[in-house]
C-alpha positions in Angstrom: 47.0 69.1 69.0 47.2 69.0 72.9 46.7 65.9 75.0 43.1 66.7 75.8 42.0 67.5 72.3 43.6 64.4 70.8 41.9 62.0 73.4 38.6 63.7 72.5 39.5 63.0 68.6 40.4 59.5 69.5 37.2 59.0 71.4 35.3 60.3 68.3 37.1 58.0 66.0 36.3 54.9 68.3 32.6 55.8 68.4 30.2 53.6 66.1 29.5 55.6 63.1 26.0 56.3 61.9 24.7 53.5 59.7 27.3 51.1 60.8 25.7 48.5 62.9 27.8 45.4 63.9 25.3 42.7 63.0 28.0 39.9 62.2 28.2 38.4 65.6 24.6 38.9 66.5 23.2 37.0 63.3 25.8 34.4 62.7 25.9 31.3 64.7 29.1 29.8 64.5 28.0 26.2 65.6 27.1 23.8 62.8 27.8 26.5 60.2 30.0 26.4 57.2 33.9 26.1 57.8 34.7 29.5 56.3 31.8 31.3 58.4 33.4 29.8 61.7 36.8 31.1 60.5 35.3 34.6 60.0 33.5 34.7 63.2 36.8 33.5 65.1 38.9 36.1 63.1 36.4 38.9 63.9 36.5 37.9 67.6 40.5 37.9 67.7 40.4 41.3 65.9 38.1 42.8 68.5 40.1 41.6 71.2 43.3 42.8 69.6 41.5 46.1 69.0 40.6 46.3 72.8 44.2 45.5 74.0 45.6 48.1 71.5 43.1 50.7 72.6 44.2 50.3 76.3 47.7 50.8 75.2 47.0 53.7 73.0 45.4 55.5 76.0 48.4 55.0 77.9 50.6 56.3 75.1 48.4 59.3 74.7 49.0 60.2 78.4 52.8 59.8 77.8 52.4 62.4 75.2 53.7 60.7 72.0 52.9 62.0 68.5 49.3 61.9 67.5 50.1 60.7 64.0 51.3 57.4 65.1 48.1 56.8 67.0 45.8 57.8 64.4 47.5 55.6 61.7 47.3 52.7 64.1 43.6 53.3 64.7 42.7 53.7 61.2 44.5 50.5 60.3 42.8 48.4 62.9 39.5 50.0 61.9 39.8 49.4 58.5 40.5 45.5 59.2 37.5 45.4 61.5 35.3 46.8 58.6 36.7 44.3 56.3 36.0 41.6 58.5 32.4 43.0 59.1 31.7 42.9 55.3 33.0 39.5 55.1 30.4 38.4 57.8 27.8 40.1 56.1 28.3 38.4 52.8 28.5 35.0 54.7 25.1 35.9 56.3 23.5 36.5 52.7 25.0 33.2 51.6 23.5 31.4 54.6 20.0 32.8 54.2 20.1 32.0 50.6 21.1 28.5 51.2 18.2 28.2 53.7 15.7 29.3 51.3 16.9 27.4 48.1 18.2 24.2 49.4 19.9 21.8 47.1 22.4 24.1 45.5 19.9 26.4 43.7 20.8 29.8 42.9 20.8 32.8 45.2 17.9 35.1 45.2 18.0 37.8 42.5 17.3 41.2 44.6 16.7 43.0 41.3 14.2 40.8 39.9 12.3 40.6 43.2 12.3 44.3 43.6 11.0 44.9 39.9 8.2 42.3 40.4 7.2 43.7 43.9 6.8 47.2 42.3 4.7 45.7 39.8 2.4 43.9 42.1 2.0 46.7 44.7 1.9 49.8 42.3 1.5 48.5 38.8 5.1 49.7 37.7 6.3 48.0 34.7 10.0 47.9 35.1 12.4 45.6 33.1 14.6 43.9 35.3 17.1 43.6 32.8 17.1 47.4 32.2 15.8 49.0 35.1 16.2 52.6 33.9 13.8 52.2 30.8 10.4 50.7 31.2 9.5 51.0 27.7 12.2 48.5 26.8 10.6 45.6 28.5 8.2 44.5 31.1 8.6 42.6 34.4 9.7 39.1 34.9 8.7 36.8 37.6 11.7 36.4 39.9 13.6 33.2 39.2 13.1 31.9 42.8 9.4 32.6 42.7 9.1 30.6 39.3 11.1 27.8 41.0 8.9 28.0 44.1 5.6 27.6 42.1 7.2 24.8 40.0 8.4 23.0 43.3 4.7 23.2 44.6 2.9 21.9 41.4 4.9 18.5 41.9 2.9 17.5 45.1 -0.4 19.0 44.0 -0.6 17.9 40.4 -1.7 14.5 39.6 -0.3 14.6 36.2 3.1 15.6 37.4 2.9 12.7 39.8 2.2 10.0 37.1 3.9 11.4 33.9 7.4 12.2 33.1 8.0 16.1 32.9 10.4 17.2 29.9 12.1 20.4 30.4 12.8 22.0 27.1 14.5 25.3 26.1 12.5 25.9 22.8 9.0 26.2 21.9 8.5 22.6 21.3 9.8 19.0 22.0 10.1 16.1 19.4 10.3 12.4 20.4 11.4 9.6 18.0 9.6 6.5 17.4 11.2 3.4 16.1 9.1 2.1 13.3 11.0 -1.2 13.1 12.2 -2.7 9.8 15.6 -4.1 10.7 15.9 -7.4 8.7 18.4 -10.3 9.2 19.0 -13.7 7.5 20.7 -17.0 7.6 24.0 -17.6 5.8 26.5 -20.5 5.7 30.1 -19.7 7.0 31.6 -18.8 3.8 28.6 -17.2 2.3 28.4 -13.4 1.3 26.6 -11.3 3.9 24.3 -9.0 1.9 23.1 -5.8 3.2 19.9 -5.9 5.3 16.8 -3.6 5.8 17.5 -0.7 8.3 14.9 0.4 10.8 12.7 3.6 10.1 12.1 6.4 12.5 9.4 8.9 12.7 8.9 11.9 15.0 6.0 13.2 17.1 6.3 17.0 17.9 4.7 18.1 21.2 3.6 21.8 21.1 3.9 23.9 24.1 2.1 27.0 25.6 2.5 29.4 28.3 0.3 29.5 31.6 0.1 32.8 33.1 -1.5 34.3 36.2 -2.0 37.9 37.2 -3.8 37.5 40.6 -5.4 40.6 42.2 -4.7 41.4 45.9 -6.3 43.9 48.1 -4.5 46.9 49.1 -4.6 45.8 52.8 -2.6 42.5 51.9 -0.1 44.9 49.8 0.1 47.4 52.8 0.5 44.6 55.5 4.4 44.2 56.1 3.7 40.8 57.9 2.4 39.3 54.4 5.0 37.4 52.7 4.3 38.6 49.1 6.2 35.6 47.5 4.3 33.0 49.6 1.0 34.6 48.8 1.8 34.7 45.1 2.9 31.1 45.0 -0.1 29.8 47.1 -2.5 31.7 44.8 -1.2 30.3 41.6 -0.1 26.8 42.3 -3.7 25.2 42.3 -4.6 27.1 39.3 -1.6 26.0 37.3 -2.2 22.4 38.4 -5.7 22.4 37.3 -4.8 24.0 33.7 -1.8 21.5 33.3 -4.0 18.6 34.0 -6.9 19.8 31.9 -4.4 20.2 28.9 -2.8 16.9 29.4 -6.0 15.1 29.0 -8.2 17.2 26.5 -5.8 20.1 25.4 -6.9 21.3 21.7 -3.6 22.5 20.7 -4.5 26.0 20.6 -1.9 27.8 22.6 -1.4 24.6 24.6 -0.5 21.1 24.1 -2.7 18.5 22.5 -4.1 16.2 25.3 -4.0 12.4 25.1 -7.8 12.3 24.4 -7.2 14.2 21.3 -5.0 11.5 19.7 -8.3 9.0 19.8 -10.2 8.5 16.4 -12.0 11.6 15.8 -9.7 13.9 17.8 -7.9 16.9 16.4 -4.5 14.9 16.6 -5.6 11.4 15.6 -3.2 11.5 12.5 -0.2 13.0 14.4 1.2 9.8 16.2 3.4 7.8 14.3 1.7 4.6 15.5 -1.8 5.9 14.7 -4.7 6.9 16.6 -5.6 5.6 19.9 -8.4 2.9 19.5 -11.7 3.5 21.2 -14.7 1.2 22.0 -18.2 2.6 22.0 -20.1 2.6 25.1 -23.3 1.4 23.5 -25.4 4.0 25.2 -25.5 7.6 24.3 -24.2 9.7 27.4 -23.5 6.6 29.5 -21.3 3.4 29.9 -22.9 0.2 29.8 -21.5 -3.2 31.4 -21.4 -4.8 27.9 -18.9 -2.0 26.9 -16.6 -2.5 29.6 -16.4 -6.2 29.1 -15.8 -5.6 25.2 -12.6 -3.6 26.5 
């Protein structure tokens, strides 16, 4: 290989390759970022300066007529190092973006779930996220971060979630123990025998659960508009409806695929015999379909 052809080959090697876009320095801000991100940016900058200096030396060596193999090996080594640093920067970009979206140590976005769910919403595709190659082996699942977003939005909008304790469960129901009393005691003298006393008894109350679902429809214009954030749209669509359904079930749920509401534990309700402490007492209003002042005083 003569000098001119080698310079052309070297220039081709140094030319940015198709599909390789150096996004790292453009999209990562070192100030205020994580320490490892700062270190990556600084290392990449140093590698670039070293590469630039080495490239200048290489051009001088080429003019001097040194063997081409030495220069090609040097270029390949530096290029591989820069590419490794670029990959590390890209990985850091993903982590930073996920941290901003899911603050508080939450999990990173699952791109596979999101892609499958988007495909269902936009085209009706049913594609199991756990087995993307076989639709018949499952359906679609709401992406984890979408479900978490909807749950977070329910907290400020639902009065029941503001007042009551929310219990997370991993099974189909939740049981709470109630102490029915019964522990006994007695008086004895200093040297008298201490006989066994009564022990408290417990009863449980099992709360059934259900599943609230939503399958909102969107116009094709919304789905085709790249400016529409489908995740935000979906969360906004269902949050108010979920809050309404939860609030209604909390107060008056009949136990059919939903919990029993507190009003069902009153005398005459479907769950009046379920509570260990008995049904919730009621006072008649004294007037059919209305509440009288006397009934309020009787409370």
